[in-house]
N, C-alpha and C positions, 0 to 999 in steps of 0.2 A: 570504548565509548564511556569510560568512567566519568568524564566530565558531565555528559548529558544527564546521567542519572544522579550524580552527586557532585555538583560544582563546589569547589573549595574557596574560590576567591571571587570577589565582586567584579562584575564586568564593567561597572561604572567607575569605581575608584580604586580597585585592587585590594581592598581590605579583606581580611579573613572572614568568611561567612559563618553564621551561627544558625542553629535551629531554634524556632520558637513556635508557639501556638498563636495564631492571629485572632482577630475579633470574631471570626466565624467558627472558631474552634478547629481550624485546619492547621495541621503541622506544616510549616513552611521553612524554607531556607532564606535568610535575609541578611543584609549588611547592617551592622550596628552603627556604622559611621554615616552612611549617606541614605539609608533606608531602602535601597534597592531590594526588591523581592523576586525570588526565583519561583516561577509558576511552572510546574511540570505538567504541561498540557499535552494531550495526545497529538501525535504527528499525523497529518492527513495523507492518505494514499488513494489511488484510483486503481481499479481492476477492470479488465475488459472481458466481456463475454462475447465471443465470436462463434456463431453456430452456422454450419453449412446446411444446405437443404436436407441432407440425409441424417440429420441429428448428430453431426460430428462437431465436437467442441475443440477449439484451438487452445493448446497448452504450449508452454515453453519449459525447457529444462534450464533451471537457473544456473548461472555461472558464479554468482557472488553470494555472500552472506546476506541475509540468513538462509540457511538450508541449501547450500550449493549442491548441484546435481539433482535436486528434487524437481518434480513437475509442478507447475503452478499456472494460474491464469497470467496473461501478460499484465503487468502491474508495476507501479512505482510510486515514489513519494511526490506529492504536489509541490512544485517550485513556488517560491514566494510571490512571483509575478504572474501566476496562472490560476485558472479555475480548475476545479476537479474534472470538469468535462475536457478542458484543454489538455490536462495531464493524461487523461485516458487516450486521447488522440495521439499525443506525442509518444507515450510509452508503447502503444501498439506499433507504431512505425519503428521506434528505436529497437524494440525486441524482436520484431517479426518481419520487417520490411513492407508490411501492408499499410495502405492508406485507408483510413476509415473515418466515420462520423458517428457521433452518438445518436442512437435511435431512441433509447429509453433508459431512465434511471430505475434500477432494480432494488436498491436499498443500500443501507450502510450498517456496518458492524464494527464493534470495538474488539480488539484482540491484544493480548499481552505481547510484548516484544523484548527480546534479550538485549537489543541495542537501545531502543527509545522508551522502554517501559510499557507504553501503550500506544497503539496505532488505531486510527479510525479509517476504515476502508470503505470508499464509495464505489459501488458496482454499477457498470453501464453495459447495456446491450448495444453492440456496435454493428454498423453496416459497413462492409468493405466496398470501397469505391475505386481501388487501384492498388498498384504495387505488386511485388512478387514475394512469395513466402520464402524468407531466408532468415536464419537466426542472426540477431544483431549483436552488438558488443556486450550486452548483459545476459545473453542466452547462449547455451551450448547447442540447443536444438529448438526447433519450432515444428509442431506436428499436430494434426487433427486426430482426435480419438473419438470412437463411438461413445456417445453419452451413457450407454449401458455398460461400457467396459473401460472406465477411466483408471489410470494408475493412482497410487496413493498421493494425496496432496496434503502437505503438512500444515497448511494455513486454514484455521477454522473459518475465517471470514470468506475465503474462497469457496470452501465446502458449503457454507450457508448460501452464498450466491448461486452456486450450482443447484442447490435444492430449490431455491426460488424459481430458477429456470425450469427445472423438471415439473414443478407444480403448474407453472404458466403453460407449459406444453401439454399438460394433461396426462 
């Protein structure tokens, strides 16, 4: 993903890009020919918190980068034509086979990313309305864990959302 973090050519006219400091004293990559500016904005993602009655949290074992084979909340990047809530619903189904709906927004967190530099993750408490628990194409496994005995989760934003859940439960 070298392009995303450091584009070399203008997406508008194809000229070689240069770095400069803009009027707000921000270092930017821009095109000296057409003026196109590259803004390295955070990429939005949604994460799902699914809790069973006995305080078991749904996790998936990741299949793909970043952190393949690590346990994480069902999550993914928001598509251009969907809301963060819609993303949570579709990622839950895609990764676990469960059909759900958003119950509550729990918060958002910024996190560094080796691929996109910075990600903003929106966390949602989900209600399950149907489906069967089966790992999807992005997951090696999908499993409920006791909230008091979770495996290591390498994503700071997911751990912060789990901490919010624990405080909410008392």
